[in-house]
C-alpha positions as CSV (number, residue, x, y, z in Angstrom):
1,L,62.3,-14.8,-18.3
2,M,60.2,-11.5,-18.7
3,Q,61.5,-10.7,-22.2
4,G,60.5,-14.1,-23.3
5,L,57.1,-13.7,-21.7
6,Y,56.6,-10.4,-23.5
7,R,57.7,-12.0,-26.9
8,L,55.2,-14.8,-26.3
9,R,52.4,-12.3,-25.4
10,E,53.1,-10.4,-28.8
11,R,52.3,-13.8,-30.6
12,Y,49.5,-15.4,-28.5
13,E,46.7,-14.4,-26.2
14,W,46.0,-16.1,-22.9
15,D,43.2,-15.6,-20.4
16,L,45.0,-17.0,-17.3
17,W,48.6,-17.6,-16.3
18,L,49.0,-20.5,-13.8
19,D,52.4,-20.1,-12.3
20,L,53.7,-23.4,-10.9
21,H,56.0,-23.1,-7.8
22,Q,57.4,-25.4,-5.1
23,T,58.1,-24.7,-1.5
24,E,58.9,-26.7,1.6
25,F,55.9,-26.1,3.9
26,V,58.3,-26.6,6.8
27,G,56.4,-27.5,10.0
28,S,53.1,-27.7,8.2
29,D,50.8,-30.6,7.7
30,R,49.7,-29.1,4.3
31,N,51.5,-29.8,1.1
32,C,49.8,-27.5,-1.5
33,M,48.1,-24.1,-1.7
34,I,47.0,-21.5,-4.1
35,I,48.4,-17.9,-4.0
36,L,46.3,-15.2,-5.6
37,P,48.1,-12.2,-7.1
38,A,49.4,-9.2,-5.2
39,G,47.1,-6.2,-5.8
40,M,44.2,-8.5,-6.6
41,D,41.7,-6.4,-4.6
42,E,42.5,-3.4,-6.9
43,Q,41.4,-5.3,-10.0
44,P,38.0,-5.3,-11.5
45,A,35.4,-7.6,-9.7
46,E,35.3,-9.9,-12.9
47,R,38.9,-10.5,-12.8
48,Q,38.8,-11.4,-9.1
49,A,36.0,-13.8,-9.7
50,I,37.9,-15.6,-12.4
51,E,41.0,-16.0,-10.3
52,R,39.1,-17.1,-7.2
53,G,37.0,-19.6,-9.4
54,V,40.2,-21.2,-10.6
55,A,41.7,-21.2,-7.2
56,E,38.6,-22.9,-5.7
57,A,38.5,-25.4,-8.4
58,I,42.1,-26.4,-8.0
59,L,41.9,-26.6,-4.2
60,Q,38.8,-28.8,-4.5
61,A,40.5,-31.1,-7.0
62,W,43.7,-31.3,-4.7
63,S,41.5,-32.1,-1.7
64,E,40.0,-35.2,-3.6
65,L,43.4,-36.5,-4.6
66,P,44.9,-39.1,-2.3
67,G,47.8,-37.5,-0.6
68,G,46.6,-33.9,-1.4
69,R,46.5,-31.9,1.7
70,P,45.8,-28.2,0.5
71,I,45.5,-25.1,2.5
72,M,41.9,-24.6,1.5
73,Q,41.7,-20.8,1.6
74,A,43.5,-19.0,-1.3
75,E,44.8,-15.6,-0.4
76,P,46.6,-12.8,-2.3
77,L,50.3,-12.7,-2.1
78,N,51.0,-11.1,1.4
79,Y,54.2,-9.2,0.7
80,T,54.4,-5.6,1.7
81,G,56.8,-2.8,1.2
82,E,59.6,-3.2,-1.2
83,Q,58.8,-6.9,-2.0
84,L,55.2,-5.9,-3.0
85,Q,56.3,-3.1,-5.1
86,Y,58.7,-5.3,-6.9
87,F,56.0,-7.9,-7.7
88,L,53.5,-5.1,-8.8
89,E,56.1,-3.5,-11.0
90,V,57.4,-6.7,-12.6
91,W,53.9,-8.2,-13.4
92,R,52.0,-4.8,-14.1
93,D,51.9,-5.1,-17.9
94,L,51.0,-8.6,-18.1
95,R,48.6,-8.4,-15.2
96,Q,46.5,-5.8,-17.1
97,T,45.6,-8.3,-19.8
98,A,45.7,-11.8,-18.0
99,N,44.4,-13.4,-14.8
100,F,47.1,-14.9,-12.5
101,V,47.0,-17.8,-10.1
102,T,50.1,-19.4,-8.4
103,S,50.3,-22.9,-7.1
104,E,52.7,-24.0,-4.4
105,I,53.5,-27.6,-3.9
106,Q,55.7,-29.1,-1.2
107,N,59.1,-30.4,-2.3
108,N,62.1,-31.8,-0.4
109,S,59.9,-33.8,1.9
110,L,59.2,-37.4,2.3
111,L,55.6,-36.4,2.9
112,T,55.2,-35.5,-0.6
113,P,57.4,-37.7,-2.8
114,P,58.1,-36.6,-6.5
115,P,55.3,-38.8,-7.9
116,L,52.8,-37.0,-5.8
117,Q,54.3,-33.6,-6.6
118,Q,53.9,-34.4,-10.3
119,Q,50.2,-35.4,-9.7
120,L,49.4,-32.3,-7.8
121,N,51.0,-30.2,-10.7
122,E,49.1,-32.1,-13.3
123,V,45.8,-31.8,-11.3
124,A,46.3,-28.0,-11.2
125,I,47.0,-27.7,-14.9
126,V,44.1,-29.9,-16.0
127,T,41.7,-28.3,-13.5
128,T,42.6,-24.8,-14.8
129,V,42.2,-25.8,-18.4
130,R,38.8,-27.5,-17.8
131,H,37.6,-24.5,-15.6
132,M,38.6,-21.9,-18.2
133,L,37.0,-23.9,-21.0
134,D,33.7,-24.2,-19.0
135,A,33.8,-20.5,-18.1
136,P,31.1,-18.4,-19.6
């Protein structure tokens, strides 16, 4: 995966990477959330503002979608120790030139059937593109 990303990065520029993930949200009444990047607080304030702006826009859009039940506070990835070091190392080069936001959408649950999962992903993608196009 990483080799493919680096080859793409040689050919194309992008301002933001929206990483689409799924998780089970076991025992939670929520079905979607945004995770900000590990080490975000060490990034320039402008980069933090872009990532938080995209996160807030997605969360708001999800909250307006019938069936969307987001965790309304986006937080940086909360890994520590070896896991944190792994993420910082793997994403370091790309992270220096692009903003990152990760969406997590519930899967494997009757509370969020596949059509709703698809809608939540589509809303995240469309909202991100609109937000980035409207950004100064």
